[in-house]
C-alpha positions in Angstrom: 0.0 0.0 0.0 1.3 3.5 -0.9 0.9 6.2 1.7 1.7 9.9 1.0 3.2 12.1 3.6 2.4 15.8 3.2 4.6 18.6 4.5 2.8 19.6 7.8 2.4 23.0 9.3 5.4 23.0 11.7 3.4 24.8 14.4 4.4 28.3 13.1 1.6 29.1 10.7 4.2 29.5 7.9 3.2 28.6 4.3 6.3 26.9 3.1 9.7 25.3 3.9 12.9 24.6 2.1 14.4 21.1 2.0 17.9 21.5 3.4 19.0 17.9 3.2 17.5 14.4 2.7 18.8 11.9 5.2 17.1 9.0 3.3 16.9 7.9 -0.4 14.3 6.1 -2.5 14.3 2.4 -1.6 15.4 2.9 2.0 13.6 1.2 4.8 12.8 3.6 7.6 11.4 3.2 11.1 8.8 5.2 12.9 10.1 8.6 14.0 13.4 8.2 12.1 14.7 11.6 10.9 14.2 11.6 7.2 15.0 15.2 6.3 16.0 18.7 7.5 13.7 21.5 6.4 14.3 25.2 6.9 11.4 27.5 7.6 11.4 31.2 8.0 12.5 30.8 11.6 14.7 27.7 12.0 16.1 24.4 10.7 13.8 21.6 11.8 14.3 17.8 11.8 11.4 16.0 10.1 10.6 12.6 11.6 9.0 9.8 9.7 5.3 9.3 10.5 5.4 5.7 9.2 7.6 2.6 9.2 8.1 1.3 5.7 10.0 1.8 2.5 10.6 5.1 0.8 8.8 4.8 -2.6 9.4 8.3 -3.9 10.8 11.6 -2.8 8.8 14.4 -4.3 11.3 17.2 -3.8 15.0 17.7 -4.0 17.4 19.4 -1.6 17.1 23.1 -2.1 13.5 23.0 -3.3 10.9 25.2 -1.5 7.8 23.1 -0.7 4.3 24.5 0.2 2.7 23.2 3.4 0.2 20.5 2.4 2.2 19.3 -0.6 3.2 15.7 -0.9 6.7 15.3 0.3 7.3 11.5 0.5 5.5 8.4 -0.7 5.8 5.3 1.5 5.3 1.7 0.6 3.9 0.4 3.8 3.2 -3.3 3.1 3.1 -5.0 6.4 4.6 -2.1 8.2 2.4 -0.3 10.7 2.0 3.4 10.7 1.5 5.6 13.7 -1.9 5.0 15.5 -4.2 7.8 16.5 -3.1 7.1 20.1 0.5 7.5 19.1 -0.2 10.8 17.4 -2.2 12.1 20.4 0.8 11.2 22.6 3.1 13.1 20.2 0.9 16.2 20.4 0.8 15.9 24.2 4.6 15.8 24.3 5.1 18.8 22.0 6.7 21.6 23.9 7.9 19.4 26.7 10.8 17.7 24.8 14.0 19.4 23.7 13.3 18.0 20.2 9.6 17.5 19.9 7.9 15.6 17.1 5.8 17.5 14.5 2.2 18.2 15.3 0.0 15.2 14.4 2.8 13.1 12.9 4.7 10.2 14.5 4.8 8.7 17.9 6.7 10.0 20.8 10.0 8.0 21.2 9.8 5.4 24.0 13.5 5.8 24.9 15.8 8.8 25.3 17.9 7.7 22.3 18.0 9.9 19.2 16.9 8.3 15.9 19.8 7.2 13.8 20.4 8.7 10.4 21.3 7.2 7.1 25.0 7.2 6.3 26.2 9.4 3.5 29.2 8.7 1.3 31.6 11.3 2.7 34.8 11.1 4.7 34.9 12.3 8.3 36.0 15.9 8.5 37.9 17.7 11.3 36.1 18.8 14.4 34.3 22.2 14.2 36.5 25.1 15.0 35.2 28.1 16.9 35.0 30.6 14.0 32.3 33.0 13.0 31.9 31.3 9.6 31.4 27.9 11.1 28.9 29.2 13.7 26.8 30.5 10.8 26.7 27.1 9.2 23.5 25.3 10.1 24.8 21.7 10.0 26.2 19.8 12.9 27.9 16.4 13.2 25.5 13.4 12.6 25.7 9.8 13.7 25.7 7.0 11.2 23.7 3.8 11.8 26.5 1.5 10.6 29.2 2.9 12.8 29.5 4.5 16.2 31.8 7.4 15.3 30.4 10.8 14.3 30.8 12.0 10.7 29.7 15.3 9.1 27.6 16.1 6.2 29.2 18.6 3.8 29.2 22.1 5.3 28.4 25.1 3.1 26.3 28.2 2.9 22.9 28.3 1.0 24.4 30.2 -2.0 27.2 27.6 -2.4 24.7 24.7 -2.2 22.6 26.4 -4.9 25.7 26.9 -7.1 26.7 23.3 -6.7 23.2 22.1 -7.5 23.2 24.2 -10.7 26.4 22.6 -11.8 25.3 19.1 -10.8 28.1 18.8 -8.3 27.7 16.5 -5.2 29.1 18.4 -2.3 30.0 15.2 -0.6 32.8 14.8 -3.2 34.2 18.3 -2.8 37.3 19.0 -0.7 36.7 21.9 1.7 39.3 24.5 2.2 37.2 27.1 4.2 37.6 27.7 7.9 36.4 24.8 10.0 35.6 22.6 7.0 33.3 25.0 5.2 33.0 24.3 1.4 33.4 27.5 -0.4 32.4 28.6 -3.9 36.0 28.3 -5.0 36.1 24.7 -3.8 33.1 23.9 -6.0 34.6 25.6 -9.0 37.9 23.8 -8.5 36.1 20.4 -8.3 34.0 21.2 -11.4 37.2 22.2 -13.3 38.9 18.9 -12.4 36.0 16.7 -13.5 35.2 18.8 -16.6 32.0 20.5 -15.5 31.7 24.0 -16.9 31.0 26.8 -14.3 28.1 29.1 -14.9 28.9 31.7 -17.5 30.0 35.1 -16.2 27.6 38.0 -16.5 29.1 40.4 -19.0 29.8 43.9 -17.9 27.9 46.7 -19.6 30.5 49.2 -18.8 33.6 49.7 -21.0 36.8 48.0 -19.9 39.1 50.1 -17.7 42.3 49.7 -15.9 40.4 49.0 -12.7 38.5 46.0 -14.2 41.1 44.7 -16.6 42.2 42.0 -14.1 38.7 40.6 -13.8 38.7 37.2 -15.5 35.9 35.9 -17.7 35.3 33.0 -15.3 34.5 35.2 -12.3 30.8 36.2 -11.9 30.1 39.9 -11.5 26.9 39.4 -9.6 25.4 36.7 -7.4 21.7 36.2 -6.9 20.3 34.6 -3.8 16.6 33.8 -3.5 14.8 35.9 -0.8 13.4 33.2 1.5 13.7 31.6 4.8 14.8 33.7 7.8 15.8 36.7 5.7 12.4 36.9 4.0 10.6 36.5 7.3 12.7 39.2 9.0 12.2 41.6 6.0 8.4 41.1 6.1 8.3 41.5 9.9 10.5 44.7 9.9 8.5 46.3 7.1 5.3 45.5 9.0 6.6 46.9 12.2 8.1 50.1 10.6 4.8 50.9 8.9 2.5 49.9 11.7 4.1 51.1 15.0 5.1 54.8 15.2 8.7 54.5 16.1 10.5 57.0 18.4 14.2 56.6 19.3 15.9 58.3 22.2 19.6 58.1 23.1 21.6 58.2 26.3 25.4 58.1 26.7 26.6 56.5 29.9 29.9 56.1 31.8 29.9 52.3 32.3 33.4 52.1 34.0 31.9 50.6 37.2 30.2 47.9 35.1 33.3 47.0 33.2 35.2 46.8 36.5 32.5 44.6 37.9 32.7 42.3 34.9 36.5 42.1 35.2 36.3 41.1 38.9 33.7 38.4 38.1 35.9 37.0 35.3 38.7 36.7 37.8 36.5 34.8 40.3 37.4 31.1 39.9 33.8 30.1 41.0 32.5 32.0 37.9 35.1 31.0 35.4 32.6 28.8 33.4 30.2 31.7 33.0 30.7 34.4 30.4 29.3 37.5 32.2 29.5 40.6 29.9 27.9 43.9 29.3 25.0 42.2 27.6 24.1 40.2 30.7 24.3 43.3 33.0 22.2 45.3 30.5 19.7 42.4 30.4 19.4 42.5 34.2 19.1 46.3 34.2 16.2 46.0 31.6 14.4 43.5 33.7 14.7 45.7 36.8 13.6 48.8 34.9 10.6 47.2 33.3 9.1 46.4 36.7 8.9 50.2 37.2 7.8 51.1 33.6 5.2 48.5 32.6 4.2 50.4 29.5 7.4 49.3 27.8 6.5 45.7 28.5 3.1 45.7 26.8 1.5 44.9 23.4 -1.0 46.7 21.2 -3.9 44.3 20.3 -5.4 46.0 17.2 -8.2 43.4 16.7 -9.4 43.5 20.3 -8.8 47.2 20.7 -6.8 46.6 23.9 -3.4 47.3 25.4 -2.0 44.1 26.9 0.3 44.5 29.9 2.6 41.6 30.5 3.5 40.8 34.1 6.6 38.8 33.0 9.5 39.5 30.8 10.3 37.3 27.8 13.5 39.0 26.8 14.4 38.8 23.1 18.1 38.8 22.2 18.8 39.7 18.6 21.3 37.3 17.1 23.0 37.8 13.7 23.4 34.4 11.9 24.5 33.3 8.5 20.8 32.7 7.7 19.7 36.2 8.8 18.6 38.0 12.0 16.7 36.0 14.5 15.3 37.1 17.9 14.8 34.2 20.2 13.7 35.1 23.8 14.6 34.1 27.3 11.4 33.1 29.1 10.6 34.8 32.5 13.9 36.6 32.4 12.8 38.7 35.4 13.3 35.7 37.7 16.9 35.0 36.6 20.1 36.1 38.4 22.9 37.8 36.6 24.8 34.5 36.2 21.7 32.7 34.9 21.0 35.5 32.4 24.6 35.3 31.1 24.3 31.5 30.7 21.0 31.8 28.9 22.3 34.4 26.5 25.3 32.3 25.6 23.2 29.2 25.0 20.6 31.2 23.0 23.3 32.7 20.8 25.1 29.4 20.1 21.8 27.7 19.2 20.7 30.5 16.9 24.0 30.5 15.0 23.7 26.8 14.5 20.3 27.3 13.1 18.7 25.1 15.7 16.5 27.5 17.6 13.1 25.9 18.3 10.3 28.0 16.6 8.5 28.4 19.9 11.6 30.2 21.3 11.1 33.0 18.7 7.5 33.7 19.6 5.9 35.5 22.6 8.7 38.0 23.3 7.8 41.1 25.3 11.0 43.3 25.0 14.2 42.9 23.0 17.9 43.9 23.2 20.3 44.1 20.3 24.0 44.6 20.7 25.4 46.6 17.8 28.5 47.4 19.8 30.0 44.1 19.0 30.4 45.4 15.4 32.1 48.5 16.6 29.0 50.7 16.1 28.3 53.5 18.6 24.5 53.7 18.2 21.6 53.1 15.9 17.8 53.3 15.5 16.6 49.7 15.9 13.2 48.6 14.6 10.9 47.2 17.2 10.2 43.4 17.0 6.6 43.0 16.0 4.2 42.6 18.9 6.5 44.3 21.4 6.6 47.9 22.7 10.3 48.7 22.6 13.8 47.5 21.8 17.1 48.6 23.3 20.4 48.9 21.3 23.7 48.7 23.1 26.6 50.6 21.5 30.3 49.9 21.6 32.1 50.5 24.9 34.9 53.0 24.2 37.7 54.3 26.4 37.6 58.1 26.1 38.0 61.4 28.0 35.0 62.0 30.2 34.1 64.2 33.1 34.5 62.3 36.4 34.2 63.8 39.9 34.9 67.3 38.6 37.9 66.3 36.5 38.6 64.9 33.0 39.6 61.2 33.1 39.7 58.3 30.7 36.5 56.3 31.3 34.6 53.5 29.6 31.6 55.1 27.8 28.8 53.6 25.8 25.6 54.9 24.1 22.2 53.3 24.6 19.4 53.7 22.0 15.8 53.0 22.8 13.2 52.7 20.1 9.6 52.5 21.4 6.0 52.4 20.0 4.5 55.8 20.6 1.0 54.3 20.7 2.1 52.5 23.9 4.8 54.7 25.4 5.1 58.4 25.5 8.4 60.4 25.6 8.5 60.7 29.4 8.0 57.0 30.0 10.6 56.1 27.4 13.1 58.6 28.8 12.7 57.6 32.4 13.1 53.9 31.5 16.3 54.6 29.6 17.7 56.7 32.5 16.9 53.8 34.9 18.7 51.3 32.7 21.6 53.7 32.4 21.8 54.2 36.2 22.3 50.5 36.7 25.0 50.4 34.1 26.6 53.5 35.6 26.4 52.2 39.2 25.7 48.4 39.2 25.4 48.6 43.0 22.1 50.5 42.5 20.6 47.1 41.4 20.7 46.2 45.1 18.1 48.9 45.8 15.7 47.8 43.2 13.2 44.9 43.1 
């Protein structure tokens, strides 16, 4: 008997998903809940478990294809195999949200053991362990485990544009030697392989401008432009930011603060052996300051419900942390951040950022935020005018900490100074509220001991 499996709604209400990689092939026998593919939505890379035990009769899409929700994805030949029962599916739905890696809604049974499903082996050699580089952190693929052996191997690592380029040339990335940092396959690697096996690279786009000394060294084999489809996280972020910019009346206010006391506190905490496993930085202190200040300025922790005609005040803080990744900007949030200590906030921020850069943030972690922070200072930027995350009232941008002359106790001294930028929705927050909130955050960063007086 042939049974079709349609791409389900992954619990996000998104209309489509991209097939990142198939972990099975036609003719393979799979077990219930075995991971058969990785799909990328506008928010995250999600593992797709098999809803049946049987044989893969047909794959209806290729890696790199964008598939609409509800379209047939896989056809199974079930034979004597038994698919998931309604009770199993109900169990899976009950488990959703309680497991670190939940099954998809309505498909598959909840695993009866803590073991992860094994994946099908791919014909590729084991590559070196991942190095801690920005390029590698942006790559969404992690080490996988093969059913036939106990040692970890890795699928080919590359970026979406390189995968698309390889697909256009008909090059199997598993056969390409990687020279990029941390085992990343670059466009040059694909071109070098294609040249060796006799595959012609895509033709270069001819320049319309006359040749000049500046462009004389450009070879015919080098493309002058690269086109990348607008989809996934970048498309979702663009849609959300446009909607926010043209719906919420944005106002941005700035405050420059002497944060020398905060940097000295951080230095002392780093020197404490009991805290050596925790990365406490300015971001964590700012997060704690925001949580304390929101308790006194609830308007900045509220939402505008257009349909109900109501202002919704939140009595908790789901703190969004903007994370730049190779797939685009994502803003996962820390649940009930108001209840966390400084050390707990620092740990949560680190884990959140690592998960986001790996493309493994659960979709649920990017919904329900009430206030966000973005750190533009890590890029050497002093200030900006951030756009509010849709559904929230405000967002705080942290600028770079700079050592510069500053008035201190009636004299000029070298101090650590940074600029805070607060954008807020003027429907929910007026100028006085926004300014007082920003001053309260700045006061904690100026004198961290003031946090001992707040609750």
